[in-house]
C-alpha positions as CSV (number, residue, x, y, z in Angstrom):
1,M,17.9,7.8,76.6
2,S,14.6,6.8,74.7
3,T,12.2,9.9,73.3
4,S,8.2,9.4,73.1
5,N,5.9,11.7,71.7
6,H,3.6,13.6,73.7
7,P,-0.3,14.0,72.6
8,G,0.1,17.5,71.7
9,D,3.4,16.7,69.4
10,T,2.4,17.5,65.6
11,G,5.5,16.2,63.8
12,P,6.4,12.7,62.3
13,P,7.6,10.2,65.0
14,T,11.3,10.1,65.4
15,G,12.9,7.6,63.0
16,G,9.7,7.2,60.9
17,A,9.1,8.5,56.9
18,T,8.3,11.8,56.2
19,P,4.7,11.3,54.2
20,P,5.2,13.3,50.7
21,P,3.5,16.6,50.1
22,P,0.0,16.1,48.2
23,P,0.5,16.8,44.4
24,E,-0.6,20.6,43.6
25,D,-2.0,19.7,40.1
26,Q,-3.1,16.2,40.1
27,A,-3.9,14.9,36.4
28,P,-7.3,13.1,36.0
29,E,-7.4,9.5,36.5
30,Q,-7.1,7.6,33.6
31,P,-8.9,4.2,32.7
32,P,-7.0,1.2,33.8
33,G,-4.2,0.3,31.0
34,A,-5.0,3.7,29.1
35,A,-2.4,6.1,28.0
36,P,-2.6,9.9,28.1
37,G,-4.7,11.0,25.3
38,S,-5.5,7.2,23.8
39,A,-8.7,8.5,23.8
40,S,-8.5,10.9,21.0
41,R,-6.1,8.8,19.0
42,P,-8.4,7.2,16.6
43,V,-9.2,10.6,15.7
44,G,-6.6,10.5,12.7
45,W,-7.5,7.3,11.4
46,A,-11.1,8.4,11.3
47,L,-10.2,11.2,9.2
48,A,-7.9,9.2,6.6
49,L,-10.8,6.5,6.2
50,I,-13.3,8.9,5.4
51,A,-11.2,10.7,3.2
52,A,-9.9,7.8,1.5
53,G,-13.8,6.8,1.2
54,V,-14.8,10.0,-0.2
55,L,-12.0,9.9,-2.8
56,W,-12.9,6.5,-3.9
57,L,-16.2,7.2,-4.3
58,L,-15.8,10.1,-6.3
59,H,-13.5,7.9,-8.5
60,L,-15.9,5.3,-9.2
61,A,-18.3,7.8,-9.6
62,G,-16.1,9.0,-12.7
63,V,-15.3,12.0,-11.3
64,A,-12.0,14.0,-12.6
65,I,-9.6,14.2,-9.6
66,A,-6.4,16.6,-9.5
67,W,-4.7,13.9,-7.0
68,E,-1.9,16.7,-6.8
69,L,-4.5,18.4,-4.3
70,V,-5.0,15.2,-2.0
71,L,-1.9,16.1,0.0
72,P,-2.6,20.3,0.7
73,I,-6.0,19.2,1.4
74,A,-5.2,16.7,3.8
75,I,-2.7,19.3,5.8
76,I,-5.8,21.9,5.8
77,V,-8.1,19.2,7.6
78,I,-5.3,18.1,9.8
79,G,-4.9,22.1,11.0
80,I,-8.7,22.4,11.4
81,V,-9.0,19.2,13.3
82,L,-6.3,20.5,15.8
83,L,-7.4,24.2,16.2
84,A,-11.2,22.4,17.0
85,G,-9.7,20.0,19.4
86,G,-7.4,21.8,21.4
87,R,-4.6,19.8,23.6
88,R,-6.6,16.6,23.7
89,V,-6.7,16.3,20.0
90,A,-3.0,17.1,19.5
91,R,-1.8,14.2,21.5
92,S,-3.4,11.8,19.1
93,G,-0.5,12.3,16.8
94,L,-2.0,14.8,14.2
95,I,0.9,17.4,14.9
96,G,3.7,14.3,13.9
97,L,1.6,13.0,10.9
98,G,0.7,17.0,10.0
99,V,4.9,17.8,9.8
100,V,5.5,15.0,7.5
101,L,2.9,16.1,4.9
102,T,4.2,19.2,5.0
103,I,7.6,18.5,4.4
104,I,6.4,15.9,1.6
105,A,4.6,19.0,-0.2
106,V,7.6,21.1,0.1
107,V,10.1,18.6,-1.5
108,L,7.3,17.7,-4.1
109,S,7.0,21.5,-5.1
110,V,10.1,21.9,-5.6
111,L,10.5,18.9,-7.8
112,P,9.7,18.8,-11.8
113,I,6.4,17.7,-11.4
114,Q,3.8,18.2,-14.6
115,G,0.4,17.0,-15.1
116,S,-0.9,14.4,-13.1
117,I,1.2,13.0,-10.3
118,T,2.3,9.0,-11.8
119,A,4.2,6.2,-11.0
120,G,5.8,2.7,-12.7
121,D,7.9,2.1,-15.6
122,R,7.0,3.6,-19.0
123,T,8.7,3.0,-22.1
124,H,7.7,5.0,-25.5
125,T,9.2,3.6,-28.6
126,L,8.8,6.0,-31.4
127,T,9.2,5.0,-34.8
128,D,6.6,7.9,-36.5
129,I,7.4,11.9,-35.9
130,A,3.5,11.8,-35.5
131,E,3.3,10.1,-32.6
132,L,6.5,12.3,-30.8
133,E,4.7,14.5,-28.0
134,S,6.5,18.0,-27.2
135,S,6.8,16.7,-23.4
136,Y,6.8,13.8,-21.6
137,S,6.2,13.0,-17.7
138,L,6.8,10.6,-14.7
139,G,6.4,10.9,-11.0
140,A,8.1,8.2,-9.9
141,G,9.8,5.3,-11.6
142,T,11.9,5.0,-15.0
143,L,11.0,7.0,-17.7
144,T,12.7,5.7,-21.2
145,L,11.9,7.6,-24.3
146,D,13.4,4.9,-27.5
147,L,14.0,7.1,-31.0
148,R,16.5,5.2,-32.3
149,D,13.9,4.4,-35.1
150,L,12.3,7.6,-35.4
151,E,13.3,9.7,-38.5
152,L,13.4,13.4,-37.5
153,P,12.9,16.1,-40.0
154,E,15.1,18.7,-40.8
155,G,15.9,21.5,-38.7
156,T,15.7,21.5,-35.3
157,T,13.2,19.1,-32.9
158,E,12.3,20.3,-29.2
159,L,11.5,17.7,-26.6
160,A,11.0,18.3,-23.0
161,A,11.2,15.3,-20.8
162,S,10.9,15.1,-16.7
163,V,10.8,12.4,-14.0
164,S,10.2,13.6,-10.3
165,M,11.7,10.5,-8.6
166,G,13.7,8.0,-10.6
167,E,15.6,7.5,-13.9
168,L,15.0,9.1,-17.3
169,V,16.6,7.5,-20.3
170,V,16.7,8.9,-23.4
171,R,18.2,6.8,-26.3
172,V,18.8,9.1,-29.6
173,P,18.8,8.3,-33.4
174,D,22.5,7.4,-35.1
175,G,23.8,10.3,-37.1
176,V,21.4,13.2,-35.2
177,A,23.0,16.4,-33.7
178,V,21.7,16.4,-30.3
179,T,22.0,19.7,-28.2
180,G,20.0,20.6,-24.5
181,T,20.3,20.4,-21.1
182,G,20.1,17.7,-18.6
183,Q,19.5,18.7,-14.9
184,V,19.2,16.9,-11.3
185,I,18.2,18.1,-7.6
186,A,20.0,15.3,-6.7
187,G,22.0,12.4,-8.3
188,E,23.6,12.1,-12.0
189,V,23.7,13.0,-15.5
190,D,25.0,10.7,-18.0
191,T,25.5,12.3,-21.4
192,F,26.9,10.1,-24.3
193,G,29.3,8.5,-21.7
194,A,30.5,11.7,-19.6
195,T,29.1,11.7,-16.2
196,T,28.1,14.6,-13.5
197,A,27.0,13.0,-10.2
198,G,25.9,15.2,-6.6
199,I,23.9,17.9,-5.7
200,S,22.3,19.4,-8.4
201,P,24.5,18.2,-11.3
202,Q,23.9,19.6,-14.8
203,R,25.3,19.1,-18.0
204,T,25.3,20.8,-21.3
205,I,24.6,18.5,-24.3
206,D,26.6,19.2,-27.4
207,E,26.8,16.0,-29.4
208,A,27.7,16.4,-33.1
209,G,25.8,14.6,-36.1
210,D,26.4,14.1,-39.6
211,D,26.4,16.9,-41.9
212,D,23.4,18.3,-42.5
213,A,22.0,16.2,-40.0
214,P,18.6,17.0,-38.3
215,V,19.4,18.5,-34.4
216,L,17.1,17.1,-31.4
217,D,17.2,19.8,-28.7
218,L,16.6,18.1,-25.3
219,E,15.3,19.4,-21.9
220,L,15.9,17.1,-19.6
221,R,15.0,17.3,-15.7
222,T,15.0,14.9,-12.8
223,G,14.3,15.9,-9.4
224,L,15.9,12.8,-7.2
225,G,17.5,10.2,-9.3
226,R,19.6,9.8,-12.7
227,I,19.3,11.2,-16.3
228,E,21.0,9.0,-19.0
229,V,21.4,10.3,-22.8
230,T,22.6,7.9,-25.4
231,R,22.4,6.3,-28.9
C-alpha cells in the first residue's frame, strides 16, 4: 500500500533524505583558494624584513650593535604583535616562531658565550708571551690555540677558553706542567689521550712537566662539542 503526503504534512516525504540542520555558528566566508588566516601570514615576514633592514642600516652607519640583543628583541616584538593583533595574527605562525626563538634563547643562556657571538674556524698560533690573552672565546666552530712554540715565564700562567658549539683544541708546549679543568655540557673531553664523553663530562687536568717547569693552568669550557688538550 502506497502512502502520499497530504497538503498539511510538514515532515519529509517517505524515503527522502532529511535535510541537514543549519550550522549554529557559520564561519565568515574566505576568498576562493585562501586558507584560514592567510591574510595575516605576511605579518611575520614583514616584521623580519623591517628588523633586518634596521639592523643592517645601523651596521652600515657604523653603529656598534650588540648582536646578543637581537634574539630577545625579536621575542619581545613578536609578543607585542600577538597581543595587539589577537587571534587573527596568532594564525600567522608567529606563536610557533616565538616558541622556537624562546627555546634558542634559553639554550644560549646556559652555553658558555662570552663577548660577541662569532662563528667559523679560529686558529691562534702564539710565539710571544706578550701576545697571549687571558681568555679566548668563539660562538660556533673550531677554536685552536697553538702554544707549542710559546715560552712561558716561571710560575703559573692562567688561560681560559670557551666555545659555545663546536670544538676547542689547545696544544701546549713540551715540558710544561698543565693543570686545570675541561668541561662540556654535552660532548667529549680529551686531555692527553684520556677521554670522557656523554652529558656534562668533565676532566681534571694534571699533566706533569719537567723539573721546575712553568705551569699552564687551563679553564676550558664547551657547550655542545668537544675539548682536546694535547702537546
